[in-house]
C-alpha positions as CSV (number, residue, x, y, z in Angstrom):
1,X,-0.6,-4.3,-19.6
2,X,-4.2,-3.5,-18.5
3,X,-7.2,-4.2,-21.3
4,X,-10.8,-3.3,-20.2
5,X,-12.3,-5.2,-23.1
6,X,-11.6,-6.7,-26.4
7,X,-11.7,-4.2,-29.0
8,X,-10.9,-3.7,-32.4
9,X,-9.1,-0.4,-34.0
10,X,-11.2,0.4,-37.4
11,X,-10.3,3.5,-39.2
12,X,-14.0,5.4,-38.6
13,X,-13.2,9.0,-37.4
14,X,-13.6,11.2,-40.2
15,X,-11.5,14.4,-40.9
16,X,-14.8,16.2,-42.1
17,X,-14.6,16.6,-38.7
18,X,-17.9,15.4,-37.1
19,X,-16.1,14.5,-34.0
20,X,-13.5,16.3,-31.7
21,X,-10.2,17.3,-32.7
22,X,-10.1,18.5,-36.0
23,X,-5.9,20.4,-35.6
24,X,-5.2,21.5,-38.9
25,X,-1.6,21.6,-39.4
26,X,-1.2,24.6,-41.5
27,X,2.2,26.1,-40.7
28,X,2.1,28.1,-37.9
29,X,3.4,31.0,-40.1
30,X,0.2,33.7,-39.5
31,X,-1.7,34.4,-42.6
32,X,-5.0,35.7,-43.7
33,X,-7.9,33.5,-43.4
34,X,-10.7,33.8,-46.1
35,X,-14.0,34.3,-44.3
36,X,-15.1,29.9,-45.3
37,X,-12.0,29.3,-43.6
38,X,-12.8,31.8,-40.4
39,X,-16.2,29.8,-40.3
40,X,-15.0,26.5,-40.8
41,X,-12.4,27.2,-37.6
42,X,-15.5,28.7,-35.5
43,X,-17.5,25.3,-36.3
44,X,-14.9,23.1,-35.3
45,X,-13.9,25.1,-32.4
46,X,-18.1,24.7,-31.6
47,X,-17.6,21.1,-31.7
48,X,-14.1,20.5,-30.0
49,X,-15.9,22.5,-27.0
50,X,-19.5,21.0,-27.3
51,X,-17.2,17.5,-27.1
52,X,-15.5,18.4,-23.6
53,X,-18.7,19.4,-22.4
54,X,-20.1,16.1,-23.2
55,X,-17.4,13.8,-22.8
56,X,-16.3,15.5,-19.7
57,X,-16.7,12.7,-17.4
58,X,-15.2,10.4,-19.3
59,X,-12.0,12.6,-20.3
60,X,-11.7,12.8,-16.4
61,X,-11.8,9.0,-16.2
62,X,-8.8,8.3,-18.6
63,X,-6.5,11.3,-16.5
64,X,-7.3,9.2,-13.5
65,X,-6.1,6.2,-15.3
66,X,-2.7,7.0,-16.0
67,X,-0.2,5.2,-14.5
68,X,1.8,8.1,-13.1
69,X,4.6,7.6,-10.6
70,X,4.1,10.9,-9.5
71,X,2.4,14.1,-10.1
72,X,3.6,16.0,-13.5
73,X,4.5,19.3,-12.9
74,X,4.7,20.4,-16.3
75,X,2.8,18.6,-19.2
76,X,2.3,18.8,-22.9
77,X,-0.8,18.6,-24.3
78,X,-0.2,18.4,-28.2
79,X,-2.9,19.3,-30.6
80,X,-4.9,20.8,-28.1
81,X,-7.9,21.9,-29.8
82,X,-9.7,24.5,-27.6
83,X,-8.6,22.6,-24.3
84,X,-10.5,19.8,-23.5
85,X,-7.5,17.4,-22.5
86,X,-6.3,20.9,-21.1
87,X,-8.2,21.6,-18.5
88,X,-8.9,18.1,-17.4
89,X,-5.5,17.4,-16.9
90,X,-5.5,21.0,-14.8
91,X,-8.4,19.8,-12.6
92,X,-6.7,16.0,-12.1
93,X,-3.2,17.8,-11.1
94,X,-3.9,21.3,-9.1
95,X,-0.4,21.8,-8.8
96,X,0.8,21.4,-12.6
97,X,1.6,24.0,-15.9
98,X,-0.2,22.6,-19.2
99,X,1.7,24.1,-22.6
100,X,-1.1,23.2,-25.3
101,X,0.3,23.2,-28.8
102,X,-2.0,23.4,-31.5
103,X,-1.6,24.4,-35.4
104,X,-4.9,26.7,-35.4
105,X,-4.4,30.3,-33.7
106,X,-7.7,30.7,-33.3
107,X,-8.3,27.5,-31.3
108,X,-5.6,28.4,-29.0
109,X,-7.2,32.2,-28.8
110,X,-10.4,30.3,-27.3
111,X,-8.4,28.2,-25.2
112,X,-6.6,31.3,-23.6
113,X,-9.9,33.0,-23.1
114,X,-11.5,30.2,-21.6
115,X,-8.3,29.0,-19.1
116,X,-8.9,33.2,-18.3
117,X,-12.5,32.7,-17.4
118,X,-11.7,29.6,-15.6
119,X,-9.1,31.7,-13.8
120,X,-6.0,29.2,-14.9
121,X,-4.5,31.6,-16.8
122,X,-1.3,31.7,-15.3
123,X,-1.1,27.6,-15.9
124,X,-1.1,27.4,-19.0
125,X,0.8,28.7,-21.9
126,X,0.4,28.4,-26.0
127,X,2.3,27.8,-28.4
128,X,0.9,28.0,-31.9
129,X,3.4,25.1,-33.8
130,X,2.9,22.5,-37.1
131,X,3.6,19.0,-35.5
132,X,4.3,17.8,-38.8
133,X,7.5,19.9,-39.5
134,X,11.1,17.6,-38.4
135,X,11.7,20.0,-35.5
136,X,9.7,21.1,-33.2
137,X,9.5,24.4,-30.8
138,X,11.3,23.9,-27.3
139,X,8.7,22.4,-25.4
140,X,10.5,22.0,-22.0
141,X,11.1,18.4,-20.7
142,X,7.4,17.6,-19.3
143,X,6.8,14.3,-17.3
144,X,3.5,14.2,-19.2
145,X,2.6,14.5,-22.6
146,X,-0.8,14.0,-23.7
147,X,-2.2,13.8,-27.3
148,X,-5.9,13.0,-27.7
149,X,-7.0,12.4,-31.1
150,X,-4.4,14.0,-32.8
151,X,-1.4,11.6,-33.3
152,X,-3.6,10.5,-36.5
153,X,-3.6,13.6,-38.3
154,X,0.6,13.1,-38.6
155,X,1.8,13.2,-42.1
156,X,4.9,11.0,-40.6
157,X,3.3,9.5,-37.1
158,X,6.9,7.5,-36.5
159,X,8.3,10.7,-36.6
160,X,6.0,12.5,-34.2
161,X,6.7,9.9,-32.2
162,X,10.5,9.6,-32.0
163,X,9.9,13.7,-31.0
164,X,7.9,13.2,-28.2
165,X,10.4,10.9,-26.7
166,X,13.5,13.3,-26.9
167,X,11.0,15.7,-25.3
168,X,10.4,13.7,-22.5
169,X,11.9,13.5,-19.0
170,X,13.6,10.0,-18.1
171,X,10.7,8.6,-16.7
172,X,8.0,10.4,-18.4
173,X,5.1,8.9,-19.6
174,X,2.9,9.6,-23.0
175,X,-0.6,8.7,-22.7
176,X,-1.8,8.9,-26.4
177,X,-5.9,8.8,-26.9
178,X,-7.9,8.0,-29.8
179,X,-11.7,7.1,-30.9
180,X,-12.4,3.8,-31.4
181,X,-15.0,5.0,-33.9
182,X,-17.0,7.7,-34.7
183,X,-19.8,8.6,-32.3
184,X,-23.2,7.5,-33.4
185,X,-26.2,9.0,-31.7
186,X,-29.3,7.9,-33.3
187,X,-31.1,4.2,-32.8
188,X,-31.1,2.3,-35.4
189,X,-34.6,2.6,-36.4
190,X,-34.0,6.5,-36.9
191,X,-35.2,7.9,-38.7
192,X,-38.5,6.2,-39.1
193,X,-38.8,7.0,-43.2
194,X,-34.8,5.6,-43.7
195,X,-33.9,3.4,-41.0
196,X,-30.2,2.3,-40.7
197,X,-29.7,6.1,-42.1
198,X,-26.6,7.1,-39.5
199,X,-24.9,3.7,-40.1
200,X,-25.0,3.9,-43.7
201,X,-23.3,7.8,-43.3
202,X,-20.7,6.2,-41.7
203,X,-19.8,3.3,-44.3
204,X,-19.6,6.1,-46.2
205,X,-17.4,8.0,-43.9
206,X,-15.0,5.7,-43.4
207,X,-14.7,4.7,-47.3
208,X,-14.1,8.1,-47.9
209,X,-11.2,8.7,-45.0
210,X,-9.9,5.6,-45.0
211,X,-7.9,7.0,-47.9
212,X,-6.9,10.3,-46.5
213,X,-6.2,9.4,-42.7
214,X,-4.4,6.3,-43.1
215,X,-3.3,6.0,-39.3
216,X,-6.8,6.6,-37.8
217,X,-7.5,4.0,-35.5
218,X,-4.9,2.2,-35.6
219,X,-3.2,0.2,-32.7
220,X,-0.1,2.5,-31.5
221,X,1.5,0.0,-29.1
222,X,3.6,-1.5,-31.4
223,X,4.5,2.1,-32.8
224,X,5.2,3.7,-29.7
225,X,7.2,0.3,-28.7
226,X,9.4,1.0,-31.9
227,X,9.4,4.8,-30.9
228,X,11.8,3.8,-27.9
229,X,8.8,3.9,-25.2
230,X,7.6,1.4,-22.6
231,X,3.9,0.6,-22.9
232,X,2.7,0.0,-19.4
233,X,-0.9,0.0,-20.4
234,X,-3.9,-0.1,-22.7
235,X,-7.5,0.9,-21.9
236,X,-10.4,1.5,-24.1
237,X,-13.6,3.2,-22.1
238,X,-17.2,2.7,-23.5
239,X,-19.3,6.1,-24.0
240,X,-22.6,5.7,-23.7
241,X,-24.8,8.6,-22.8
242,X,-28.1,9.5,-22.4
243,X,-29.4,12.7,-24.9
244,X,-32.6,13.0,-22.5
245,X,-30.1,14.0,-19.3
246,X,-28.0,16.3,-21.1
247,X,-29.3,19.1,-23.6
248,X,-25.4,19.3,-24.6
249,X,-26.0,16.5,-26.8
250,X,-28.9,17.5,-29.4
251,X,-26.3,20.7,-30.4
252,X,-23.5,18.1,-30.4
253,X,-25.5,15.4,-32.9
254,X,-26.8,18.7,-34.7
255,X,-23.1,20.3,-35.4
256,X,-21.2,16.8,-35.8
257,X,-23.7,15.3,-38.5
258,X,-23.4,18.6,-40.3
259,X,-19.8,18.1,-40.6
260,X,-20.5,14.3,-41.8
261,X,-22.8,15.8,-44.7
262,X,-19.5,17.0,-46.0
263,X,-17.5,14.3,-46.6
264,X,-20.7,11.6,-47.6
265,X,-22.8,13.6,-49.8
266,X,-21.7,12.6,-53.0
267,X,-21.7,8.7,-51.7
268,X,-25.1,8.8,-50.5
269,X,-28.5,7.8,-52.3
270,X,-30.6,10.8,-53.1
271,X,-33.4,9.8,-50.6
272,X,-30.6,9.4,-47.8
273,X,-29.0,12.9,-48.5
274,X,-33.3,14.1,-48.3
275,X,-33.2,12.1,-45.1
276,X,-30.1,13.3,-43.4
277,X,-30.9,17.3,-44.7
278,X,-34.3,17.0,-43.1
279,X,-32.3,15.9,-39.7
280,X,-30.1,18.8,-39.8
281,X,-32.7,21.1,-40.3
282,X,-33.5,23.0,-37.6
283,X,-36.8,24.5,-38.4
284,X,-38.0,20.9,-39.9
285,X,-39.8,18.9,-37.1
286,X,-37.8,15.7,-38.1
287,X,-35.3,17.9,-37.0
288,X,-32.3,16.3,-34.7
289,X,-33.0,18.7,-32.1
290,X,-36.3,17.4,-31.7
291,X,-35.6,14.2,-30.9
292,X,-35.9,12.5,-27.9
293,X,-34.5,9.0,-28.7
294,X,-30.3,10.6,-29.3
295,X,-27.6,9.0,-27.0
296,X,-23.6,9.1,-27.5
297,X,-22.5,6.3,-28.5
298,X,-18.5,5.2,-29.0
299,X,-15.5,4.6,-27.5
300,X,-12.1,6.0,-26.4
301,X,-8.6,4.6,-26.1
302,X,-6.2,5.3,-24.1
303,X,-2.1,3.5,-24.5
304,X,0.3,5.3,-21.4
305,X,4.1,4.4,-22.6
306,X,6.9,5.5,-20.5
307,X,10.1,6.6,-21.8
308,X,12.9,4.6,-19.3
309,X,15.2,6.5,-17.1
């Protein structure tokens, strides 16, 4: 087993969902959305797009690491969101076709628009599906299945893993990518009037979401083995991006912290909540967009598991 450095898995990736890959597992039957729902999906999509932009090189590095026996011709991206993994895989494997699966029609529409803009629409097929259902749609027999920050959303992850095992072609590879922790953006001394605010937000969010997403931060290795896979490798990639070198980091931090606020507001002190709101007020001189000390700090872990011939 390959391991880049020791790491722990803690349930720290909130479903509010400041970080990417919010995959609402609503039933795939179309139904009208309220205006608030539509706005929420649009906000989620924006965060997913920013995540893909800011962390593009790190996602690409994970695709390069995969211990593939040969370039896959058919790939399935489970819980694809707006396509961060889909497009990284298309770039990595220029002869491959990707079936992108998600519960959100809005996310899939955005993915198709991006595919068209990039001239790769002929290599992408989208499928709207609720992966919590026992029976999945026909997704072919791919040589590679990719699931980034989506498996922990499953109500029955063991069943989902068995479905992936049955789906894969013999000898095929399953890549499970998860975040070891929700991204941090601020230094520990920020903001000046409430130092350590971001860490307290994370603690409140962790407590709240530990009750709702029990498999967030799980060690997927034993579960993959139990589902019949052979785990061939595990890698943790540390992410550290200087915000002064990437203008998108400010927007990424703003959108992420806005979504985090929904799950932590009731747990924060009035002083902390006021300080957080000042960071989120784009007209305020204290806005996160005006800070010159932002950075993206997190980790991503990938497990590579093979279905034996």
